[in-house]
MITOR-819699 format. One record per atom (N, C-alpha, C): residue number from 1; residue in three letters; atom name; x, y, z. Coordinates in steps of 0.02 Angstrom, whole numbers, plus 50000, padded with zeros to 5 digits. Atoms other than C-alpha are relative to their C-alpha. Example, Ala and Ser with C-alpha at 12.3 -4.5 7.8 and 13.67 -1.06 7.14 Angstrom:
BEGIN
<1,'Ala','N',<50045,49941,50000>>
<1,'Ala','CA',<50615,49775,50390>>
<1,'Ala','C',<50045,50060,50000>>
<2,'Ser','N',<49958,49941,49997>>
<2,'Ser','CA',<50684,49947,50357>>
<2,'Ser','C',<49961,50055,50037>>
This chain:
BEGIN
<1,'Met','N',<50041,49940,49999>>
<1,'Met','CA',<50000,50000,50000>>
<1,'Met','C',<50044,50063,50001>>
<2,'Tyr','N',<49955,49942,49995>>
<2,'Tyr','CA',<50143,50120,50045>>
<2,'Tyr','C',<50032,50012,49931>>
<3,'Lys','N',<49969,49993,50066>>
<3,'Lys','CA',<50228,50087,49877>>
<3,'Lys','C',<49951,50028,49949>>
<4,'Leu','N',<50052,49974,50046>>
<4,'Leu','CA',<50063,50121,49786>>
<4,'Leu','C',<49993,50076,50011>>
<5,'Arg','N',<50005,49929,49986>>
<5,'Arg','CA',<50050,50290,49874>>
<5,'Arg','C',<50058,50038,49970>>
<6,'Ile','N',<49940,49967,50027>>
<6,'Ile','CA',<50229,50334,49827>>
<6,'Ile','C',<49994,50004,49925>>
<7,'Leu','N',<50008,50001,50072>>
<7,'Leu','CA',<50194,50283,49647>>
<7,'Leu','C',<49949,50051,49978>>
<8,'Leu','N',<50051,49952,50018>>
<8,'Leu','CA',<50035,50386,49641>>
<8,'Leu','C',<50024,50071,50011>>
<9,'Ala','N',<49976,49931,49987>>
<9,'Ala','CA',<50117,50538,49719>>
<9,'Ala','C',<50053,50019,49949>>
<10,'Thr','N',<49949,49987,50050>>
<10,'Thr','CA',<50265,50522,49599>>
<10,'Thr','C',<49969,50015,49933>>
<11,'Ser','N',<50032,49986,50064>>
<11,'Ser','CA',<50151,50512,49448>>
<11,'Ser','C',<49965,50067,49999>>
<12,'Ala','N',<50033,49934,49995>>
<12,'Ala','CA',<50053,50662,49508>>
<12,'Ala','C',<50052,50057,49995>>
<13,'Leu','N',<49948,49951,50003>>
<13,'Leu','CA',<50214,50758,49533>>
<13,'Leu','C',<50026,50008,49928>>
<14,'Leu','N',<49976,49994,50068>>
<14,'Leu','CA',<50273,50716,49357>>
<14,'Leu','C',<49949,50034,49956>>
<15,'Val','N',<50052,49968,50040>>
<15,'Val','CA',<50107,50772,49286>>
<15,'Val','C',<50004,50075,50007>>
<16,'Leu','N',<50003,49929,49987>>
<16,'Leu','CA',<50115,50941,49369>>
<16,'Leu','C',<50068,50035,49991>>
<17,'Cys','N',<49933,49969,50005>>
<17,'Cys','CA',<50302,50970,49348>>
<17,'Cys','C',<50031,49985,49933>>
<18,'Thr','N',<49971,50014,50064>>
<18,'Thr','CA',<50324,50936,49163>>
<18,'Thr','C',<50035,50060,49969>>
<19,'Ser','N',<49967,49940,50027>>
<19,'Ser','CA',<50377,51115,49131>>
<19,'Ser','C',<50045,50029,50056>>
<20,'Pro','N',<49956,49971,49951>>
<20,'Pro','CA',<50518,51211,49216>>
<20,'Pro','C',<49972,50064,50033>>
<21,'Ala','N',<50029,49938,49976>>
<21,'Ala','CA',<50401,51356,49255>>
<21,'Ala','C',<49987,49996,50077>>
<22,'Leu','N',<50012,49995,49928>>
<22,'Leu','CA',<50386,51412,49435>>
<22,'Leu','C',<49945,50051,50012>>
<23,'Cys','N',<50047,49949,49982>>
<23,'Cys','CA',<50254,51511,49525>>
<23,'Cys','C',<50037,50067,49999>>
<24,'Asn','N',<49970,49935,50007>>
<24,'Asn','CA',<50285,51695,49504>>
<24,'Asn','C',<50029,50023,50066>>
<25,'Glu','N',<49968,49982,49936>>
<25,'Glu','CA',<50412,51732,49640>>
<25,'Glu','C',<49990,50073,50019>>
<26,'Asn','N',<50011,49928,49985>>
<26,'Asn','CA',<50377,51919,49625>>
<26,'Asn','C',<49938,50006,50044>>
<27,'Asp','N',<50061,49997,49957>>
<27,'Asp','CA',<50206,51881,49704>>
<27,'Asp','C',<50020,50004,50074>>
<28,'Phe','N',<49985,50006,49929>>
<28,'Phe','CA',<50291,51841,49869>>
<28,'Phe','C',<50037,50061,50028>>
<29,'Thr','N',<49969,49938,49978>>
<29,'Thr','CA',<50379,52011,49876>>
<29,'Thr','C',<49946,50055,50011>>
<30,'Leu','N',<50054,49951,49996>>
<30,'Leu','CA',<50211,52102,49870>>
<30,'Leu','C',<49960,49991,50065>>
<31,'Pro','N',<50040,50004,49939>>
<31,'Pro','CA',<50097,52143,50017>>
<31,'Pro','C',<49939,49954,49990>>
<32,'Ile','N',<50060,50042,50002>>
<32,'Ile','CA',<49952,52026,50060>>
<32,'Ile','C',<49941,50044,50020>>
<33,'Glu','N',<50060,49961,49985>>
<33,'Glu','CA',<49782,52111,50051>>
<33,'Glu','C',<49942,49952,50013>>
<34,'Ile','N',<50058,50042,49982>>
<34,'Ile','CA',<49625,52040,50132>>
<34,'Ile','C',<49938,50046,50000>>
<35,'Gly','N',<50064,49966,50000>>
<35,'Gly','CA',<49448,52099,50097>>
<35,'Gly','C',<49947,49953,50023>>
<36,'Ser','N',<50053,50042,49977>>
<36,'Ser','CA',<49292,52035,50182>>
<36,'Ser','C',<49942,50045,50021>>
<37,'Asn','N',<50059,49962,49975>>
<37,'Asn','CA',<49119,52088,50242>>
<37,'Asn','C',<50006,50015,50073>>
<38,'Ser','N',<49989,49987,49929>>
<38,'Ser','CA',<49171,52074,50424>>
<38,'Ser','C',<50067,49971,50023>>
<39,'Gln','N',<49938,50026,49972>>
<39,'Gln','CA',<49326,52049,50528>>
<39,'Gln','C',<50003,50010,50075>>
<40,'Phe','N',<49987,49997,49928>>
<40,'Phe','CA',<49378,52016,50707>>
<40,'Phe','C',<50073,49992,50010>>
<41,'Ile','N',<49929,50004,49989>>
<41,'Ile','CA',<49555,52050,50764>>
<41,'Ile','C',<50013,49996,50075>>
<42,'Asp','N',<49978,50009,49931>>
<42,'Asp','CA',<49630,51986,50928>>
<42,'Asp','C',<50074,50017,50001>>
<43,'Gly','N',<49932,49976,49999>>
<43,'Gly','CA',<49788,52090,50947>>
<43,'Gly','C',<50044,49964,50053>>
<44,'Lys','N',<49961,50032,49948>>
<44,'Lys','CA',<49843,52005,51107>>
<44,'Lys','C',<50024,49932,49979>>
<45,'Asn','N',<49979,50067,50023>>
<45,'Asn','CA',<49843,51830,51032>>
<45,'Asn','C',<50024,49998,49928>>
<46,'Lys','N',<49974,49992,50069>>
<46,'Lys','CA',<49893,51894,50858>>
<46,'Lys','C',<49964,49954,49952>>
<47,'Thr','N',<50042,50039,50047>>
<47,'Thr','CA',<49749,51813,50766>>
<47,'Thr','C',<49946,50047,49972>>
<48,'Ala','N',<50055,49963,50029>>
<48,'Ala','CA',<49613,51878,50654>>
<48,'Ala','C',<49952,49951,49965>>
<49,'Leu','N',<50050,50040,50032>>
<49,'Leu','CA',<49453,51808,50583>>
<49,'Leu','C',<49960,50044,49952>>
<50,'Tyr','N',<50036,49962,50051>>
<50,'Tyr','CA',<49380,51871,50418>>
<50,'Tyr','C',<49943,49956,49975>>
<51,'Lys','N',<50058,50039,50019>>
<51,'Lys','CA',<49206,51817,50366>>
<51,'Lys','C',<49962,50032,49942>>
<52,'Asp','N',<50045,49981,50054>>
<52,'Asp','CA',<49090,51825,50215>>
<52,'Asp','C',<50036,50033,49942>>
<53,'Asn','N',<49969,49976,50062>>
<53,'Asn','CA',<49158,51846,50040>>
<53,'Asn','C',<50072,50022,50010>>
<54,'Val','N',<49930,49983,49985>>
<54,'Val','CA',<49340,51842,50093>>
<54,'Val','C',<50041,49992,49936>>
<55,'Leu','N',<49955,50000,50057>>
<55,'Leu','CA',<49467,51882,49958>>
<55,'Leu','C',<50069,50020,50022>>
<56,'Ile','N',<49931,49988,49984>>
<56,'Ile','CA',<49654,51869,49986>>
<56,'Ile','C',<50036,50008,49934>>
<57,'Thr','N',<49960,49992,50059>>
<57,'Thr','CA',<49772,51937,49852>>
<57,'Thr','C',<50072,50016,50020>>
<58,'Gln','N',<49929,49985,49994>>
<58,'Gln','CA',<49961,51942,49838>>
<58,'Gln','C',<50029,49993,49930>>
<59,'Gly','N',<49980,50005,50071>>
<59,'Gly','CA',<50010,51986,49659>>
<59,'Gly','C',<49947,49961,49964>>
<60,'Ser','N',<50047,50043,50038>>
<60,'Ser','CA',<49933,51852,49548>>
<60,'Ser','C',<49967,49947,50045>>
<61,'Leu','N',<50027,50049,49953>>
<61,'Leu','CA',<49899,51740,49701>>
<61,'Leu','C',<49933,50025,50026>>
<62,'Thr','N',<50068,49983,49975>>
<62,'Thr','CA',<49714,51740,49747>>
<62,'Thr','C',<49971,49941,50038>>
<63,'Ile','N',<50036,50051,49963>>
<63,'Ile','CA',<49621,51645,49882>>
<63,'Ile','C',<49932,50028,50017>>
<64,'Glu','N',<50069,49979,49985>>
<64,'Glu','CA',<49431,51657,49899>>
<64,'Glu','C',<49970,49948,50047>>
<65,'Ala','N',<50028,50046,49950>>
<65,'Ala','CA',<49337,51585,50046>>
<65,'Ala','C',<49941,50031,50036>>
<66,'Asp','N',<50055,49976,49959>>
<66,'Asp','CA',<49186,51599,50161>>
<66,'Asp','C',<50027,50033,50062>>
<67,'Glu','N',<49968,49970,49941>>
<67,'Glu','CA',<49300,51632,50309>>
<67,'Glu','C',<50076,49984,49998>>
<68,'Val','N',<49928,50008,49997>>
<68,'Val','CA',<49487,51652,50339>>
<68,'Val','C',<50024,50017,50070>>
<69,'Glu','N',<49968,49988,49935>>
<69,'Glu','CA',<49580,51635,50503>>
<69,'Glu','C',<50074,50014,49986>>
<70,'Val','N',<49928,49983,50009>>
<70,'Val','CA',<49750,51722,50509>>
<70,'Val','C',<50033,49991,50067>>
<71,'Ile','N',<49961,50011,49939>>
<71,'Ile','CA',<49876,51662,50637>>
<71,'Ile','C',<50068,50033,49989>>
<72,'Ala','N',<49938,49960,50010>>
<72,'Ala','CA',<50019,51788,50655>>
<72,'Ala','C',<50044,49995,50062>>
<73,'Ser','N',<49964,50004,49936>>
<73,'Ser','CA',<50091,51729,50822>>
<73,'Ser','C',<50075,49988,49989>>
<74,'Gln','N',<49930,50012,50012>>
<74,'Gln','CA',<50257,51682,50741>>
<74,'Gln','C',<50036,50063,49971>>
<75,'Gly','N',<49970,49939,50023>>
<75,'Gly','CA',<50287,51858,50678>>
<75,'Gly','C',<49988,50017,49927>>
<76,'Ser','N',<50010,49976,50069>>
<76,'Ser','CA',<50283,51958,50518>>
<76,'Ser','C',<50038,49956,49950>>
<77,'Gly','N',<49970,50042,50052>>
<77,'Gly','CA',<50318,51856,50362>>
<77,'Gly','C',<49993,49926,50014>>
<78,'Arg','N',<50010,50071,49983>>
<78,'Arg','CA',<50271,51693,50450>>
<78,'Arg','C',<49926,49986,50014>>
<79,'Glu','N',<50071,50008,49990>>
<79,'Glu','CA',<50083,51713,50449>>
<79,'Glu','C',<49974,49934,49967>>
<80,'Ile','N',<50033,50061,50028>>
<80,'Ile','CA',<49971,51561,50418>>
<80,'Ile','C',<49927,50022,49987>>
<81,'Phe','N',<50069,49984,50019>>
<81,'Phe','CA',<49807,51590,50325>>
<81,'Phe','C',<49962,49936,49992>>
<82,'Val','N',<50041,50059,50005>>
<82,'Val','CA',<49674,51456,50348>>
<82,'Val','C',<49932,50020,49972>>
<83,'Ala','N',<50062,49982,50036>>
<83,'Ala','CA',<49535,51479,50220>>
<83,'Ala','C',<49953,49940,50000>>
<84,'Arg','N',<50050,50053,50001>>
<84,'Arg','CA',<49374,51380,50235>>
<84,'Arg','C',<49942,50021,49956>>
<85,'Gly','N',<50057,49985,50042>>
<85,'Gly','CA',<49232,51370,50112>>
<85,'Gly','C',<49969,49938,49973>>
<86,'Asn','N',<50037,50058,50028>>
<86,'Asn','CA',<49116,51260,50014>>
<86,'Asn','C',<50000,50007,49923>>
<87,'Pro','N',<49931,50007,49974>>
<87,'Pro','CA',<49241,51257,49930>>
<87,'Pro','C',<50035,50068,50003>>
<88,'Ala','N',<49956,49942,50006>>
<88,'Ala','CA',<49380,51383,49957>>
<88,'Ala','C',<50041,49988,49938>>
<89,'Ser','N',<49962,50011,50062>>
<89,'Ser','CA',<49486,51417,49803>>
<89,'Ser','C',<50064,50040,50001>>
<90,'Tyr','N',<49935,49968,50006>>
<90,'Tyr','CA',<49665,51465,49761>>
<90,'Tyr','C',<50016,50003,49925>>
<91,'Ser','N',<49973,49996,50068>>
<91,'Ser','CA',<49739,51525,49596>>
<91,'Ser','C',<50061,50044,49999>>
<92,'Gln','N',<49938,49961,50007>>
<92,'Gln','CA',<49906,51594,49540>>
<92,'Gln','C',<50026,49991,49929>>
<93,'Glu','N',<49970,50005,50067>>
<93,'Glu','CA',<49994,51630,49378>>
<93,'Glu','C',<50075,49982,50006>>
<94,'Leu','N',<49932,50022,49999>>
<94,'Leu','CA',<50158,51544,49344>>
<94,'Leu','C',<50043,50051,49961>>
<95,'Glu','N',<49956,49952,50035>>
<95,'Glu','CA',<50310,51639,49279>>
<95,'Glu','C',<49992,49995,49924>>
<96,'Asp','N',<50010,50006,50072>>
<96,'Asp','CA',<50275,51569,49105>>
<96,'Asp','C',<49931,50022,49976>>
<97,'Gly','N',<50067,49974,50017>>
<97,'Gly','CA',<50098,51643,49111>>
<97,'Gly','C',<49944,49948,50006>>
<98,'Asn','N',<50052,50052,49992>>
<98,'Asn','CA',<50007,51476,49137>>
<98,'Asn','C',<49973,50003,50071>>
<99,'Pro','N',<50031,49998,49934>>
<99,'Pro','CA',<49885,51467,49283>>
<99,'Pro','C',<50004,49932,50037>>
<100,'Val','N',<50010,50058,49959>>
<100,'Val','CA',<49877,51345,49428>>
<100,'Val','C',<49942,50019,50046>>
<101,'Ser','N',<50059,49986,49955>>
<101,'Ser','CA',<49716,51330,49529>>
<101,'Ser','C',<49984,49941,50043>>
<102,'Ala','N',<50017,50055,49953>>
<102,'Ala','CA',<49651,51229,49674>>
<102,'Ala','C',<49934,50017,50036>>
<103,'Arg','N',<50062,49992,49960>>
<103,'Arg','CA',<49490,51200,49773>>
<103,'Arg','C',<50003,49947,50055>>
<104,'Ala','N',<50006,50046,49945>>
<104,'Ala','CA',<49459,51118,49941>>
<104,'Ala','C',<49955,50030,50053>>
<105,'Asn','N',<50039,49974,49945>>
<105,'Asn','CA',<49354,51132,50097>>
<105,'Asn','C',<50041,50045,50044>>
<106,'Glu','N',<49954,49958,49961>>
<106,'Glu','CA',<49506,51205,50184>>
<106,'Glu','C',<50065,50007,49963>>
<107,'Ile','N',<49934,49986,50033>>
<107,'Ile','CA',<49661,51288,50110>>
<107,'Ile','C',<50041,50038,50053>>
<108,'Arg','N',<49954,49971,49951>>
<108,'Arg','CA',<49807,51326,50224>>
<108,'Arg','C',<50060,50028,49962>>
<109,'Tyr','N',<49946,49966,50034>>
<109,'Tyr','CA',<49930,51453,50154>>
<109,'Tyr','C',<50051,50022,50052>>
<110,'Glu','N',<49948,49982,49953>>
<110,'Glu','CA',<50094,51463,50251>>
<110,'Glu','C',<50050,50045,49961>>
<111,'Val','N',<49964,49948,50035>>
<111,'Val','CA',<50182,51621,50197>>
<111,'Val','C',<50075,49984,49998>>
<112,'Ala','N',<49927,50014,49998>>
<112,'Ala','CA',<50360,51577,50254>>
<112,'Ala','C',<50021,49940,49958>>
<113,'Lys','N',<49984,50061,50038>>
<113,'Lys','CA',<50356,51403,50177>>
<113,'Lys','C',<49978,50004,49929>>
<114,'Arg','N',<50028,49991,50068>>
<114,'Arg','CA',<50263,51463,50021>>
<114,'Arg','C',<49967,49935,49976>>
<115,'Thr','N',<50037,50061,50016>>
<115,'Thr','CA',<50153,51309,50027>>
<115,'Thr','C',<49925,50012,50012>>
<116,'Ile','N',<50071,50004,49984>>
<116,'Ile','CA',<49967,51278,50018>>
<116,'Ile','C',<49985,49927,50015>>
<117,'Ser','N',<50022,50067,49983>>
<117,'Ser','CA',<49888,51127,50099>>
<117,'Ser','C',<49924,50000,49992>>
<118,'Leu','N',<50071,50007,50016>>
<118,'Leu','CA',<49718,51074,50035>>
<118,'Leu','C',<49973,49941,50039>>
<119,'Thr','N',<50030,50054,49962>>
<119,'Thr','CA',<49604,50968,50145>>
<119,'Thr','C',<49926,49995,49985>>
<120,'Gly','N',<50071,50011,50012>>
<120,'Gly','CA',<49434,50893,50105>>
<120,'Gly','C',<49982,50015,49928>>
<121,'Asn','N',<50020,49991,50070>>
<121,'Asn','CA',<49382,50865,49924>>
<121,'Asn','C',<50052,50042,49961>>
<122,'Ala','N',<49945,49961,50030>>
<122,'Ala','CA',<49551,50932,49867>>
<122,'Ala','C',<50008,49986,49926>>
<123,'Glu','N',<49992,50006,50071>>
<123,'Glu','CA',<49581,50965,49685>>
<123,'Glu','C',<50050,50054,49978>>
<124,'Leu','N',<49952,49952,50025>>
<124,'Leu','CA',<49730,51048,49599>>
<124,'Leu','C',<50008,49990,49926>>
<125,'Lys','N',<49994,50002,50073>>
<125,'Lys','CA',<49741,51093,49413>>
<125,'Lys','C',<50058,50042,49978>>
<126,'Gln','N',<49946,49963,50030>>
<126,'Gln','CA',<49892,51146,49314>>
<126,'Gln','C',<50005,49978,49928>>
<127,'Asp','N',<50002,50014,50071>>
<127,'Asp','CA',<49901,51159,49125>>
<127,'Asp','C',<49938,49958,49985>>
<128,'Thr','N',<50057,50041,50015>>
<128,'Thr','CA',<49790,51017,49067>>
<128,'Thr','C',<49997,49938,50044>>
<129,'Ser','N',<49998,50056,49953>>
<129,'Ser','CA',<49822,50902,49216>>
<129,'Ser','C',<49960,50017,50063>>
<130,'Gln','N',<50042,49990,49940>>
<130,'Gln','CA',<49714,50879,49372>>
<130,'Gln','C',<50015,49943,50047>>
<131,'Val','N',<49990,50049,49945>>
<131,'Val','CA',<49747,50790,49538>>
<131,'Val','C',<49946,50010,50050>>
<132,'Lys','N',<50053,49997,49950>>
<132,'Lys','CA',<49607,50748,49660>>
<132,'Lys','C',<50018,49951,50055>>
<133,'Gly','N',<49990,50044,49942>>
<133,'Gly','CA',<49619,50673,49834>>
<133,'Gly','C',<49968,50031,50061>>
<134,'Asn','N',<50024,49974,49939>>
<134,'Asn','CA',<49572,50699,50014>>
<134,'Asn','C',<50043,50060,50023>>
<135,'Ser','N',<49957,49945,49982>>
<135,'Ser','CA',<49724,50808,50045>>
<135,'Ser','C',<50057,50006,49949>>
<136,'Ile','N',<49944,49985,50047>>
<136,'Ile','CA',<49858,50890,49936>>
<136,'Ile','C',<50041,50056,50032>>
<137,'Thr','N',<49955,49947,49979>>
<137,'Thr','CA',<50010,50988,49991>>
<137,'Thr','C',<50040,50019,49940>>
<138,'Phe','N',<49969,49973,50060>>
<138,'Phe','CA',<50084,51100,49855>>
<138,'Phe','C',<50050,50053,50018>>
<139,'Asp','N',<49947,49951,49991>>
<139,'Asp','CA',<50251,51192,49863>>
<139,'Asp','C',<49994,50046,49940>>
<140,'Met','N',<50013,49953,50054>>
<140,'Met','CA',<50217,51349,49759>>
<140,'Met','C',<50064,50021,49965>>
<141,'Ile','N',<49937,49982,50032>>
<141,'Ile','CA',<50403,51378,49723>>
<141,'Ile','C',<50025,49944,49956>>
<142,'Thr','N',<49973,50057,50037>>
<142,'Thr','CA',<50460,51204,49670>>
<142,'Thr','C',<49947,49963,49960>>
<143,'Glu','N',<50057,50033,50033>>
<143,'Glu','CA',<50286,51149,49608>>
<143,'Glu','C',<49998,49924,50017>>
<144,'Gln','N',<50003,50070,49978>>
<144,'Gln','CA',<50306,50985,49705>>
<144,'Gln','C',<49938,49991,50041>>
<145,'Leu','N',<50059,50013,49959>>
<145,'Leu','CA',<50153,50905,49780>>
<145,'Leu','C',<49999,49930,50027>>
<146,'Leu','N',<50013,50065,49970>>
<146,'Leu','CA',<50101,50763,49890>>
<146,'Leu','C',<49925,49995,50007>>
<147,'Ala','N',<50074,50009,49997>>
<147,'Ala','CA',<49923,50699,49872>>
<147,'Ala','C',<49986,49932,50033>>
<148,'Thr','N',<50021,50063,49968>>
<148,'Thr','CA',<49836,50568,49980>>
<148,'Thr','C',<49925,49994,49995>>
<149,'Gly','N',<50071,50013,49998>>
<149,'Gly','CA',<49667,50486,49972>>
<149,'Gly','C',<49977,49996,50072>>
<150,'Gly','N',<50023,50005,49931>>
<150,'Gly','CA',<49560,50464,50124>>
<150,'Gly','C',<49947,49947,50007>>
<151,'Ala','N',<50050,50049,49986>>
<151,'Ala','CA',<49444,50342,50206>>
<151,'Ala','C',<49930,50023,49979>>
<152,'Gly','N',<50065,49974,50020>>
<152,'Gly','CA',<49299,50458,50165>>
<152,'Gly','C',<49988,49997,49925>>
<153,'Asp','N',<50008,50007,50072>>
<153,'Asp','CA',<49333,50443,49979>>
<153,'Asp','C',<49968,49933,49984>>
<154,'Ala','N',<50030,50063,50021>>
<154,'Ala','CA',<49236,50311,49886>>
<154,'Ala','C',<50053,49946,49990>>
<155,'Ser','N',<49946,50049,50015>>
<155,'Ser','CA',<49398,50228,49833>>
<155,'Ser','C',<50059,50007,50048>>
<156,'Gly','N',<49945,49989,49956>>
<156,'Gly','CA',<49516,50302,49961>>
<156,'Gly','C',<50065,50011,49961>>
<157,'Arg','N',<49940,49994,50044>>
<157,'Arg','CA',<49634,50343,49817>>
<157,'Arg','C',<50006,50072,49975>>
<158,'Val','N',<49986,49937,50033>>
<158,'Val','CA',<49713,50490,49731>>
<158,'Val','C',<49989,49989,49925>>
<159,'Thr','N',<50014,50005,50071>>
<159,'Thr','CA',<49657,50522,49552>>
<159,'Thr','C',<50038,50054,49963>>
<160,'Thr','N',<49968,49953,50044>>
<160,'Thr','CA',<49763,50603,49416>>
<160,'Thr','C',<49970,49992,49932>>
<161,'Val','N',<50033,50002,50065>>
<161,'Val','CA',<49683,50650,49252>>
<161,'Val','C',<50044,50036,49950>>
<162,'Phe','N',<49965,49971,50056>>
<162,'Phe','CA',<49780,50679,49092>>
<162,'Phe','C',<49947,50013,49947>>
<163,'Thr','N',<50049,49985,50051>>
<163,'Thr','CA',<49672,50769,48964>>
<163,'Thr','C',<50029,49987,49930>>
<164,'Pro','N',<49978,50013,50068>>
<164,'Pro','CA',<49680,50730,48778>>
<164,'Pro','C',<50042,50055,49972>>
<165,'Glu','N',<49962,49945,50025>>
<165,'Glu','CA',<49752,50903,48745>>
<165,'Glu','C',<50074,49991,50017>>
<166,'Ser','N',<49929,50010,49981>>
<166,'Ser','CA',<49910,50861,48843>>
<166,'Ser','C',<50030,49941,49963>>
<167,'Ile','N',<49975,50058,50038>>
<167,'Ile','CA',<49924,50694,48753>>
<167,'Ile','C',<50014,50022,49928>>
<168,'Arg','N',<49989,49973,50069>>
<168,'Arg','CA',<49906,50782,48583>>
<168,'Arg','C',<50061,50042,49998>>
<169,'Lys','N',<49944,49955,49998>>
<169,'Lys','CA',<50033,50912,48633>>
<169,'Lys','C',<50066,49960,50001>>
<170,'Ala','N',<49941,50042,49996>>
<170,'Ala','CA',<50160,50778,48680>>
<170,'Ala','C',<50013,49964,49933>>
<171,'Lys','N',<49993,50034,50066>>
<171,'Lys','CA',<50126,50687,48515>>
<171,'Lys','C',<50027,50049,49948>>
<172,'Asp','N',<49978,49950,50047>>
<172,'Asp','CA',<50147,50847,48416>>
<172,'Asp','C',<50074,50018,50009>>
<173,'Glu','N',<49930,49985,49985>>
<173,'Glu','CA',<50312,50886,48504>>
<173,'Glu','C',<50045,49942,49976>>
<174,'Ser','N',<49964,50056,50024>>
<174,'Ser','CA',<50370,50710,48466>>
<174,'Ser','C',<50009,49998,49925>>
<175,'Ser','N',<49998,50000,50073>>
<175,'Ser','CA',<50327,50724,48282>>
<175,'Ser','C',<50042,50058,49975>>
<176,'Asp','N',<49958,49946,50020>>
<176,'Asp','CA',<50414,50892,48273>>
<176,'Asp','C',<50073,49981,50005>>
<177,'Asn','N',<49930,50022,49993>>
<177,'Asn','CA',<50573,50811,48333>>
<177,'Asn','C',<50019,49947,49950>>
<178,'Asn','N',<49986,50052,50049>>
<178,'Asn','CA',<50557,50672,48204>>
<178,'Asn','C',<49969,50018,49932>>
<179,'Asp','N',<50034,49975,50060>>
<179,'Asp','CA',<50503,50776,48053>>
<179,'Asp','C',<50034,49981,49935>>
<180,'Gly','N',<49965,50020,50060>>
<180,'Gly','CA',<50625,50696,47932>>
<180,'Gly','C',<50053,50048,49978>>
<181,'Ser','N',<49950,49951,50017>>
<181,'Ser','CA',<50737,50847,47929>>
<181,'Ser','C',<50068,49970,50010>>
<182,'Asn','N',<49931,50026,49993>>
<182,'Asn','CA',<50920,50809,47902>>
<182,'Asn','C',<50045,50048,50036>>
<183,'Gly','N',<49962,49954,49960>>
<183,'Gly','CA',<50974,50956,48006>>
<183,'Gly','C',<50033,50055,49961>>
<184,'Asp','N',<49967,49949,50039>>
<184,'Asp','CA',<51036,51063,47860>>
<184,'Asp','C',<49951,50057,49981>>
<185,'Gly','N',<50050,49950,50015>>
<185,'Gly','CA',<50877,51168,47853>>
<185,'Gly','C',<49965,49986,49935>>
<186,'Asn','N',<50032,50020,50062>>
<186,'Asn','CA',<50834,51087,47688>>
<186,'Asn','C',<49959,49939,50014>>
<187,'Asn','N',<50044,50054,49982>>
<187,'Asn','CA',<50685,50973,47707>>
<187,'Asn','C',<49977,49962,49939>>
<188,'Asp','N',<50021,50034,50062>>
<188,'Asp','CA',<50683,50900,47530>>
<188,'Asp','C',<50020,49926,49999>>
<189,'Gly','N',<49983,50070,49996>>
<189,'Gly','CA',<50752,50732,47587>>
<189,'Gly','C',<50063,49983,49962>>
<190,'Lys','N',<49941,50014,50039>>
<190,'Lys','CA',<50906,50748,47474>>
<190,'Lys','C',<50064,50012,50040>>
<191,'Gly','N',<49940,49984,49962>>
<191,'Gly','CA',<51027,50820,47601>>
<191,'Gly','C',<50044,50045,49960>>
<192,'Glu','N',<49954,49959,50034>>
<192,'Glu','CA',<51178,50917,47550>>
<192,'Glu','C',<50029,49967,49939>>
<193,'Gln','N',<49972,50029,50064>>
<193,'Gln','CA',<51243,50891,47370>>
<193,'Gln','C',<50073,50017,49997>>
């Protein structure tokens, strides 16, 4: 069973990390803005609770939720944002311009680690690939993820979906590399005379 989980996590990692693109690191140098219909701040315990139509933005990084708890007890730059919703959602643009998005009942964004942890009906999409499981942890810098199924799932498994577009793209790239060209820029099949 353990080997199966390693194999599934590895395949999911390969799906989502087929390109060298990283999340936009400039996002992490920008301030984090939070908007909501109501908020409660506990200065003594360094926590805050934002409710109703919560929107967190940091550059291209966006988290939307019904409520967000902010834990700032470890100091500035080490905040933890716990977003809850039905579902809560995350999206961000990669440096190459492609988006990554996720949904879950709970999304935990750890600023210092630059990770998001998805719990409950977790789903992460990148390019034309999708990973679903009970929980997914995603490193936004290295684009590495670990996904696990849960006892609550019908199958208790992680599911990775490759869409036909990604299969076609790989086939097209393969045929471009084997186009019969002899490398001299002349594609008439005669080669240099």
